C-alpha positions in Angstrom: 122.6 116.6 110.8 125.6 115.3 108.7 127.4 115.4 105.9 128.4 111.8 105.2 126.6 109.8 102.7 124.1 107.2 102.8 124.9 103.9 102.5 125.8 102.4 99.3 123.9 99.2 99.8 121.0 100.1 101.8 120.8 103.8 101.5 121.0 104.7 105.5 121.2 108.0 106.0 122.9 107.0 109.4 126.2 106.7 108.6 129.1 107.3 110.6 132.7 107.9 110.1 135.0 105.5 112.4 139.0 105.3 111.9 138.8 106.0 108.0 135.9 104.1 107.3 132.2 104.8 106.6 129.9 102.7 108.4 126.6 102.0 108.3 124.4 100.5 111.4 121.9 98.9 109.8 123.3 97.0 107.4 126.6 96.5 108.8 128.2 97.4 106.1 131.6 99.2 105.5 133.6 101.5 103.2 135.8 103.8 102.6 136.3 106.9 100.6 138.4 105.9 98.0 135.8 102.6 97.3 132.7 105.3 97.9 132.4 105.7 94.2 134.2 102.6 93.0 131.4 101.0 95.4 128.0 102.6 93.9 129.0 101.6 90.2 129.5 97.9 91.2 126.4 97.5 92.7 124.4 94.7 91.8 121.0 95.9 90.1 118.6 93.3 89.8 114.8 93.8 88.6 111.4 91.7 88.6 108.7 91.0 85.6 107.4 94.6 86.1 110.9 96.4 85.9 110.6 97.2 90.1 114.4 96.6 91.6 114.4 94.2 94.2 116.4 94.4 96.6 117.8 91.7 99.3 115.2 90.6 101.8 112.4 91.4 100.4 109.3 89.4 99.4 108.3 87.9 95.6 105.7 86.1 94.4 106.2 83.5 91.4 103.9 84.6 88.3 104.7 81.0 86.3 104.4 77.8 87.1 107.6 76.6 87.5 109.6 73.1 87.1 112.0 71.8 89.0 114.7 69.7 87.9 115.0 66.4 89.4 111.4 66.7 90.9 108.2 65.8 89.4 106.3 68.5 91.3 106.9 72.3 90.0 106.3 75.5 91.8 102.8 77.2 91.3 102.1 80.4 90.1 101.4 82.8 93.3 103.8 80.7 95.3 105.4 83.4 97.9 108.9 83.5 98.5 110.1 85.9 101.6 113.2 87.2 102.3 115.6 86.6 98.9 118.8 87.0 98.1 120.4 88.6 95.3 123.4 87.0 93.5 125.3 87.7 90.7 125.0 85.0 87.3 122.0 83.5 85.4 119.8 82.7 88.4 120.4 85.7 90.6 117.9 84.9 93.5 118.8 82.3 96.1 116.1 81.3 98.4 113.8 79.1 100.3 110.8 78.0 98.7 108.3 75.8 101.2 107.9 72.2 100.5 111.1 72.5 98.1 113.6 73.6 100.3 116.8 76.1 99.0 116.3 77.6 95.2 117.9 79.5 92.8 115.7 81.6 90.8 115.4 83.8 87.9 114.3 87.5 88.2 112.1 87.6 85.6 109.8 84.7 86.8 108.8 86.9 89.9 106.9 90.0 91.0 107.5 91.8 93.8 105.1 92.0 96.8 
């Protein structure tokens, strides 16, 4: 097929070159040859409680009852959270939890489905 490298974000093999940039048709990421070495070093790596690597769009399960700040209720163990988004910081998962709305979670309190 092609001797182009895989996408540094989603690892897709279907990358192509367009006007001096590499483009991934699956996730839409664009990068140049110069930034390719830098971008592979700066990719955010987040692991769940079991050590599995999490990616944007994964589904996870809460492994511990979590108190919600400003609310009298808590997120119960076993709650499923769909389509997470990884972010920098202490609470490194952005998501929407049914019954609670938008929330940030720590990856140490979830496991990948």
